[in-house]
PyMOL Python script that loads the backbone (N, CA, C, O; Angstrom):
from pymol import cmd

cmd.read_pdbstr("""\
ATOM      1  N   MET A   1      -0.210  12.799  -1.555  1.00  0.00           N
ATOM      2  CA  MET A   1      -0.183  11.373  -0.879  1.00  0.00           C
ATOM      3  C   MET A   1       1.578  11.245  -0.410  1.00  0.00           C
ATOM      4  O   MET A   1       2.430  11.336  -1.294  1.00  0.00           O
ATOM      5  N   LYS A   2       1.896  11.074   0.754  1.00  0.00           N
ATOM      6  CA  LYS A   2       2.999  10.950   0.803  1.00  0.00           C
ATOM      7  C   LYS A   2       3.957   9.617   1.133  1.00  0.00           C
ATOM      8  O   LYS A   2       3.574   8.717   1.881  1.00  0.00           O
ATOM      9  N   ARG A   3       4.739   9.619   0.732  1.00  0.00           N
ATOM     10  CA  ARG A   3       5.646   8.407   0.510  1.00  0.00           C
ATOM     11  C   ARG A   3       5.637   7.437   2.347  1.00  0.00           C
ATOM     12  O   ARG A   3       5.937   7.887   3.452  1.00  0.00           O
ATOM     13  N   MET A   4       5.256   6.312   2.023  1.00  0.00           N
ATOM     14  CA  MET A   4       5.448   5.529   3.132  1.00  0.00           C
ATOM     15  C   MET A   4       6.903   4.833   3.321  1.00  0.00           C
ATOM     16  O   MET A   4       7.546   4.602   2.297  1.00  0.00           O
ATOM     17  N   THR A   5       7.506   4.455   4.717  1.00  0.00           N
ATOM     18  CA  THR A   5       8.383   4.269   5.073  1.00  0.00           C
ATOM     19  C   THR A   5       8.199   2.760   6.110  1.00  0.00           C
ATOM     20  O   THR A   5       7.480   2.661   7.104  1.00  0.00           O
ATOM     21  N   LYS A   6       9.218   1.540   5.422  1.00  0.00           N
ATOM     22  CA  LYS A   6       9.153   0.095   6.119  1.00  0.00           C
ATOM     23  C   LYS A   6       8.391   0.366   7.573  1.00  0.00           C
ATOM     24  O   LYS A   6       7.364  -0.252   7.855  1.00  0.00           O
ATOM     25  N   GLU A   7       9.030   1.423   8.543  1.00  0.00           N
ATOM     26  CA  GLU A   7       9.126   1.858   9.631  1.00  0.00           C
ATOM     27  C   GLU A   7       7.426   1.834   9.834  1.00  0.00           C
ATOM     28  O   GLU A   7       6.857   0.945  10.468  1.00  0.00           O
ATOM     29  N   GLU A   8       6.786   2.879   9.234  1.00  0.00           N
ATOM     30  CA  GLU A   8       5.798   2.949   9.223  1.00  0.00           C
ATOM     31  C   GLU A   8       4.600   1.813   9.373  1.00  0.00           C
ATOM     32  O   GLU A   8       3.707   1.622  10.198  1.00  0.00           O
ATOM     33  N   LEU A   9       5.029   1.167   8.174  1.00  0.00           N
ATOM     34  CA  LEU A   9       4.274   0.005   8.057  1.00  0.00           C
ATOM     35  C   LEU A   9       4.149  -1.279   9.311  1.00  0.00           C
ATOM     36  O   LEU A   9       3.273  -2.126   9.486  1.00  0.00           O
ATOM     37  N   LYS A  10       5.233  -1.037   9.948  1.00  0.00           N
ATOM     38  CA  LYS A  10       5.357  -2.376  11.490  1.00  0.00           C
ATOM     39  C   LYS A  10       4.602  -1.640  12.726  1.00  0.00           C
ATOM     40  O   LYS A  10       4.602  -2.171  13.837  1.00  0.00           O
ATOM     41  N   SER A  11       3.946  -0.370  12.484  1.00  0.00           N
ATOM     42  CA  SER A  11       2.844  -0.264  13.559  1.00  0.00           C
ATOM     43  C   SER A  11       1.628  -0.431  12.996  1.00  0.00           C
ATOM     44  O   SER A  11       0.652  -0.112  13.676  1.00  0.00           O
ATOM     45  N   LEU A  12       1.462  -0.862  11.901  1.00  0.00           N
ATOM     46  CA  LEU A  12      -0.109  -0.980  11.617  1.00  0.00           C
ATOM     47  C   LEU A  12      -0.348  -2.255  11.456  1.00  0.00           C
ATOM     48  O   LEU A  12       0.474  -3.111  11.131  1.00  0.00           O
ATOM     49  N   SER A  13      -2.120  -2.481  11.808  1.00  0.00           N
ATOM     50  CA  SER A  13      -2.627  -3.768  12.015  1.00  0.00           C
ATOM     51  C   SER A  13      -2.370  -4.417  10.344  1.00  0.00           C
ATOM     52  O   SER A  13      -1.926  -3.870   9.335  1.00  0.00           O
ATOM     53  N   ASP A  14      -2.773  -5.548  10.549  1.00  0.00           N
ATOM     54  CA  ASP A  14      -2.730  -6.444   9.055  1.00  0.00           C
ATOM     55  C   ASP A  14      -3.717  -5.891   8.564  1.00  0.00           C
ATOM     56  O   ASP A  14      -3.518  -5.317   7.494  1.00  0.00           O
ATOM     57  N   LYS A  15      -5.193  -5.855   9.176  1.00  0.00           N
ATOM     58  CA  LYS A  15      -6.094  -4.757   8.424  1.00  0.00           C
ATOM     59  C   LYS A  15      -6.192  -3.565   7.703  1.00  0.00           C
ATOM     60  O   LYS A  15      -6.993  -3.261   6.819  1.00  0.00           O
ATOM     61  N   GLU A  16      -5.182  -2.866   8.244  1.00  0.00           N
ATOM     62  CA  GLU A  16      -4.995  -1.618   8.096  1.00  0.00           C
ATOM     63  C   GLU A  16      -3.655  -1.795   6.839  1.00  0.00           C
ATOM     64  O   GLU A  16      -3.452  -0.692   6.332  1.00  0.00           O
ATOM     65  N   VAL A  17      -3.166  -2.377   6.525  1.00  0.00           N
ATOM     66  CA  VAL A  17      -1.731  -2.671   5.696  1.00  0.00           C
ATOM     67  C   VAL A  17      -3.048  -3.234   4.779  1.00  0.00           C
ATOM     68  O   VAL A  17      -3.468  -2.312   4.080  1.00  0.00           O
ATOM     69  N   LYS A  18      -3.520  -4.008   4.662  1.00  0.00           N
ATOM     70  CA  LYS A  18      -4.514  -4.739   3.423  1.00  0.00           C
ATOM     71  C   LYS A  18      -5.432  -3.206   2.734  1.00  0.00           C
ATOM     72  O   LYS A  18      -5.353  -2.792   1.578  1.00  0.00           O
ATOM     73  N   THR A  19      -6.322  -2.569   3.959  1.00  0.00           N
ATOM     74  CA  THR A  19      -7.158  -1.881   3.772  1.00  0.00           C
ATOM     75  C   THR A  19      -6.080  -0.298   2.549  1.00  0.00           C
ATOM     76  O   THR A  19      -6.337   0.284   1.495  1.00  0.00           O
ATOM     77  N   ALA A  20      -4.850  -0.255   3.629  1.00  0.00           N
ATOM     78  CA  ALA A  20      -4.714   0.735   2.431  1.00  0.00           C
ATOM     79  C   ALA A  20      -4.123   0.123   0.849  1.00  0.00           C
ATOM     80  O   ALA A  20      -4.172   0.648  -0.263  1.00  0.00           O
ATOM     81  N   CYS A  21      -3.656  -0.979   1.223  1.00  0.00           N
ATOM     82  CA  CYS A  21      -3.292  -1.665  -0.314  1.00  0.00           C
ATOM     83  C   CYS A  21      -4.334  -1.399  -1.223  1.00  0.00           C
ATOM     84  O   CYS A  21      -4.256  -0.745  -2.263  1.00  0.00           O
ATOM     85  N   GLU A  22      -5.308  -1.958  -0.748  1.00  0.00           N
ATOM     86  CA  GLU A  22      -7.241  -1.702  -1.579  1.00  0.00           C
ATOM     87  C   GLU A  22      -7.303  -0.370  -2.369  1.00  0.00           C
ATOM     88  O   GLU A  22      -7.402  -0.223  -3.587  1.00  0.00           O
ATOM     89  N   ARG A  23      -7.227   0.501  -1.462  1.00  0.00           N
ATOM     90  CA  ARG A  23      -7.511   1.665  -1.485  1.00  0.00           C
ATOM     91  C   ARG A  23      -6.705   2.701  -2.244  1.00  0.00           C
ATOM     92  O   ARG A  23      -7.289   3.721  -2.608  1.00  0.00           O
ATOM     93  N   ILE A  24      -5.574   2.556  -2.483  1.00  0.00           N
ATOM     94  CA  ILE A  24      -4.707   2.608  -3.108  1.00  0.00           C
ATOM     95  C   ILE A  24      -4.903   2.674  -4.794  1.00  0.00           C
ATOM     96  O   ILE A  24      -4.960   3.453  -5.745  1.00  0.00           O
ATOM     97  N   LYS A  25      -4.966   1.101  -4.374  1.00  0.00           N
ATOM     98  CA  LYS A  25      -4.890   0.127  -5.666  1.00  0.00           C
ATOM     99  C   LYS A  25      -6.622   0.589  -6.394  1.00  0.00           C
ATOM    100  O   LYS A  25      -6.715   0.317  -7.592  1.00  0.00           O
ATOM    101  N   HIS A  26      -7.731   1.147  -5.829  1.00  0.00           N
ATOM    102  CA  HIS A  26      -8.755   1.225  -6.400  1.00  0.00           C
ATOM    103  C   HIS A  26      -8.506   3.058  -6.855  1.00  0.00           C
ATOM    104  O   HIS A  26      -8.876   3.671  -7.856  1.00  0.00           O
ATOM    105  N   ASP A  27      -7.926   3.399  -5.943  1.00  0.00           N
ATOM    106  CA  ASP A  27      -8.053   5.134  -6.251  1.00  0.00           C
ATOM    107  C   ASP A  27      -7.040   5.109  -7.610  1.00  0.00           C
ATOM    108  O   ASP A  27      -7.353   5.732  -8.624  1.00  0.00           O
ATOM    109  N   TYR A  28      -5.941   4.415  -7.527  1.00  0.00           N
ATOM    110  CA  TYR A  28      -5.107   4.978  -8.106  1.00  0.00           C
ATOM    111  C   TYR A  28      -5.967   4.553  -9.965  1.00  0.00           C
ATOM    112  O   TYR A  28      -5.987   5.369 -10.886  1.00  0.00           O
ATOM    113  N   SER A  29      -6.619   2.988 -10.049  1.00  0.00           N
ATOM    114  CA  SER A  29      -7.294   2.816 -11.079  1.00  0.00           C
ATOM    115  C   SER A  29      -8.378   3.685 -11.634  1.00  0.00           C
ATOM    116  O   SER A  29      -8.807   3.688 -12.788  1.00  0.00           O
ATOM    117  N   PHE A  30      -8.682   4.287 -10.805  1.00  0.00           N
ATOM    118  CA  PHE A  30      -9.891   5.879 -11.341  1.00  0.00           C
ATOM    119  C   PHE A  30      -9.036   7.312 -11.705  1.00  0.00           C
ATOM    120  O   PHE A  30      -9.468   8.326 -12.253  1.00  0.00           O
ATOM    121  N   GLY A  31      -7.405   6.967 -11.103  1.00  0.00           N
ATOM    122  CA  GLY A  31      -6.859   8.254 -11.381  1.00  0.00           C
ATOM    123  C   GLY A  31      -7.342   9.367 -10.887  1.00  0.00           C
ATOM    124  O   GLY A  31      -7.877  10.297 -11.491  1.00  0.00           O
ATOM    125  N   VAL A  32      -7.128   9.237  -9.734  1.00  0.00           N
ATOM    126  CA  VAL A  32      -7.613   9.958  -8.752  1.00  0.00           C
ATOM    127  C   VAL A  32      -5.984  10.981  -8.210  1.00  0.00           C
ATOM    128  O   VAL A  32      -6.089  12.082  -7.670  1.00  0.00           O
ATOM    129  N   PHE A  33      -4.583  10.300  -8.513  1.00  0.00           N
ATOM    130  CA  PHE A  33      -3.714  11.125  -8.196  1.00  0.00           C
ATOM    131  C   PHE A  33      -3.266  11.429  -9.185  1.00  0.00           C
ATOM    132  O   PHE A  33      -3.291  10.625 -10.117  1.00  0.00           O
ATOM    133  N   GLU A  34      -2.687  12.715  -9.339  1.00  0.00           N
ATOM    134  CA  GLU A  34      -1.760  13.511 -10.144  1.00  0.00           C
ATOM    135  C   GLU A  34      -0.311  13.212 -10.391  1.00  0.00           C
ATOM    136  O   GLU A  34       0.396  13.455 -11.369  1.00  0.00           O
ATOM    137  N   CYS A  35      -0.024  12.557  -9.122  1.00  0.00           N
ATOM    138  CA  CYS A  35       1.696  11.927  -9.220  1.00  0.00           C
ATOM    139  C   CYS A  35       0.833  10.085  -9.144  1.00  0.00           C
ATOM    140  O   CYS A  35      -0.073   9.624  -8.449  1.00  0.00           O
ATOM    141  N   LYS A  36       1.462   9.672  -9.936  1.00  0.00           N
ATOM    142  CA  LYS A  36       1.616   8.080 -10.381  1.00  0.00           C
ATOM    143  C   LYS A  36       2.678   7.742  -9.478  1.00  0.00           C
ATOM    144  O   LYS A  36       2.197   7.154  -8.510  1.00  0.00           O
ATOM    145  N   GLU A  37       4.044   7.881  -9.382  1.00  0.00           N
ATOM    146  CA  GLU A  37       5.292   7.407  -9.103  1.00  0.00           C
ATOM    147  C   GLU A  37       4.929   6.936  -7.659  1.00  0.00           C
ATOM    148  O   GLU A  37       4.822   5.747  -7.357  1.00  0.00           O
ATOM    149  N   ILE A  38       4.773   7.847  -6.903  1.00  0.00           N
ATOM    150  CA  ILE A  38       4.318   7.357  -5.150  1.00  0.00           C
ATOM    151  C   ILE A  38       3.230   6.440  -5.023  1.00  0.00           C
ATOM    152  O   ILE A  38       3.611   5.418  -4.453  1.00  0.00           O
ATOM    153  N   PRO A  39       2.037   6.414  -5.331  1.00  0.00           N
ATOM    154  CA  PRO A  39       1.376   5.372  -4.858  1.00  0.00           C
ATOM    155  C   PRO A  39       1.688   4.268  -5.470  1.00  0.00           C
ATOM    156  O   PRO A  39       1.393   3.256  -4.834  1.00  0.00           O
ATOM    157  N   ARG A  40       2.245   4.083  -6.613  1.00  0.00           N
ATOM    158  CA  ARG A  40       2.926   2.749  -6.883  1.00  0.00           C
ATOM    159  C   ARG A  40       3.943   2.020  -6.348  1.00  0.00           C
ATOM    160  O   ARG A  40       3.974   0.800  -6.507  1.00  0.00           O
ATOM    161  N   GLU A  41       4.916   2.698  -5.635  1.00  0.00           N
ATOM    162  CA  GLU A  41       5.846   2.666  -4.424  1.00  0.00           C
ATOM    163  C   GLU A  41       4.790   2.176  -3.658  1.00  0.00           C
ATOM    164  O   GLU A  41       4.548   1.003  -3.944  1.00  0.00           O
ATOM    165  N   ASN A  42       3.933   2.730  -2.623  1.00  0.00           N
ATOM    166  CA  ASN A  42       3.208   2.528  -1.581  1.00  0.00           C
ATOM    167  C   ASN A  42       2.567   1.371  -2.096  1.00  0.00           C
ATOM    168  O   ASN A  42       2.006   1.037  -1.052  1.00  0.00           O
ATOM    169  N   THR A  43       2.377   0.888  -2.559  1.00  0.00           N
ATOM    170  CA  THR A  43       1.259  -0.212  -3.108  1.00  0.00           C
ATOM    171  C   THR A  43       2.126  -1.518  -3.061  1.00  0.00           C
ATOM    172  O   THR A  43       1.828  -2.642  -2.658  1.00  0.00           O
ATOM    173  N   MET A  44       3.429  -0.968  -3.661  1.00  0.00           N
ATOM    174  CA  MET A  44       4.803  -2.286  -3.896  1.00  0.00           C
ATOM    175  C   MET A  44       4.811  -2.556  -2.475  1.00  0.00           C
ATOM    176  O   MET A  44       4.249  -3.576  -2.078  1.00  0.00           O
ATOM    177  N   LEU A  45       5.363  -1.791  -1.676  1.00  0.00           N
ATOM    178  CA  LEU A  45       5.828  -1.619  -0.136  1.00  0.00           C
ATOM    179  C   LEU A  45       4.667  -2.356   0.430  1.00  0.00           C
ATOM    180  O   LEU A  45       4.850  -3.513   0.809  1.00  0.00           O
ATOM    181  N   LEU A  46       3.153  -1.649   0.556  1.00  0.00           N
ATOM    182  CA  LEU A  46       2.508  -2.319   1.311  1.00  0.00           C
ATOM    183  C   LEU A  46       2.250  -3.821   0.888  1.00  0.00           C
ATOM    184  O   LEU A  46       1.921  -4.633   1.752  1.00  0.00           O
ATOM    185  N   GLU A  47       2.424  -4.265  -0.666  1.00  0.00           N
ATOM    186  CA  GLU A  47       2.440  -5.655  -0.558  1.00  0.00           C
ATOM    187  C   GLU A  47       3.596  -6.308  -0.173  1.00  0.00           C
ATOM    188  O   GLU A  47       3.345  -7.177   0.662  1.00  0.00           O
ATOM    189  N   SER A  48       4.553  -6.239  -0.409  1.00  0.00           N
ATOM    190  CA  SER A  48       5.638  -6.854  -0.008  1.00  0.00           C
ATOM    191  C   SER A  48       5.623  -6.893   1.666  1.00  0.00           C
ATOM    192  O   SER A  48       6.190  -7.805   2.267  1.00  0.00           O
ATOM    193  N   GLU A  49       4.938  -5.846   2.339  1.00  0.00           N
ATOM    194  CA  GLU A  49       4.740  -6.134   3.900  1.00  0.00           C
ATOM    195  C   GLU A  49       3.887  -7.378   3.949  1.00  0.00           C
ATOM    196  O   GLU A  49       4.253  -8.397   4.534  1.00  0.00           O
ATOM    197  N   LEU A  50       2.145  -7.200   2.990  1.00  0.00           N
ATOM    198  CA  LEU A  50       1.315  -8.798   3.389  1.00  0.00           C
ATOM    199  C   LEU A  50       1.955  -9.726   3.261  1.00  0.00           C
ATOM    200  O   LEU A  50       1.765 -10.703   3.986  1.00  0.00           O
ATOM    201  N   ARG A  51       3.091  -9.713   2.121  1.00  0.00           N
ATOM    202  CA  ARG A  51       3.654 -11.085   1.956  1.00  0.00           C
ATOM    203  C   ARG A  51       4.358 -11.723   3.044  1.00  0.00           C
ATOM    204  O   ARG A  51       4.305 -12.897   3.412  1.00  0.00           O
ATOM    205  N   ARG A  52       5.213 -10.484   3.621  1.00  0.00           N
ATOM    206  CA  ARG A  52       5.874 -10.811   4.601  1.00  0.00           C
ATOM    207  C   ARG A  52       5.216 -10.936   5.936  1.00  0.00           C
ATOM    208  O   ARG A  52       5.861 -11.084   6.974  1.00  0.00           O
ATOM    209  N   ARG A  53       4.061 -10.880   5.885  1.00  0.00           N
ATOM    210  CA  ARG A  53       3.258 -11.323   7.153  1.00  0.00           C
ATOM    211  C   ARG A  53       2.402 -12.161   7.126  1.00  0.00           C
ATOM    212  O   ARG A  53       1.455 -12.236   7.909  1.00  0.00           O
ATOM    213  N   GLY A  54       2.651 -12.913   6.182  1.00  0.00           N
ATOM    214  CA  GLY A  54       2.199 -14.406   5.281  1.00  0.00           C
ATOM    215  C   GLY A  54       0.804 -14.619   4.554  1.00  0.00           C
ATOM    216  O   GLY A  54       0.140 -15.645   4.408  1.00  0.00           O
ATOM    217  N   PHE A  55       0.578 -13.310   4.145  1.00  0.00           N
ATOM    218  CA  PHE A  55      -1.042 -12.846   3.236  1.00  0.00           C
ATOM    219  C   PHE A  55      -0.514 -12.904   1.831  1.00  0.00           C
ATOM    220  O   PHE A  55       0.670 -12.604   1.683  1.00  0.00           O
ATOM    221  N   ALA A  56      -1.277 -13.275   0.692  1.00  0.00           N
ATOM    222  CA  ALA A  56      -1.274 -13.479  -0.628  1.00  0.00           C
ATOM    223  C   ALA A  56      -1.774 -12.330  -1.089  1.00  0.00           C
ATOM    224  O   ALA A  56      -2.701 -11.753  -0.520  1.00  0.00           O
ATOM    225  N   THR A  57      -1.132 -11.841  -2.303  1.00  0.00           N
ATOM    226  CA  THR A  57      -1.517 -10.593  -2.436  1.00  0.00           C
ATOM    227  C   THR A  57      -2.025 -10.580  -4.064  1.00  0.00           C
ATOM    228  O   THR A  57      -1.420 -11.464  -4.672  1.00  0.00           O
ATOM    229  N   SER A  58      -2.728 -10.016  -4.718  1.00  0.00           N
ATOM    230  CA  SER A  58      -3.448 -10.248  -5.903  1.00  0.00           C
ATOM    231  C   SER A  58      -3.000  -8.858  -6.714  1.00  0.00           C
ATOM    232  O   SER A  58      -3.424  -8.642  -7.849  1.00  0.00           O
TER     233      SER A  58
END
""", "prot")
cmd.dss("prot")
cmd.show_as("cartoon", "prot")
cmd.util.cbc("prot")
cmd.orient("prot")
């Protein structure tokens, strides 16, 4: 998994951001990733983008 940037998120639709966030959380909970730091950072970035767009995050 590569580290996401704020610029990449701006080009994504709301649905794509939600889906990416949910997918990373799901895969992370099952231990799919070898590296734990990047998925965590991406999740935080996606959640912050969702809040910026006016969506509640859980």
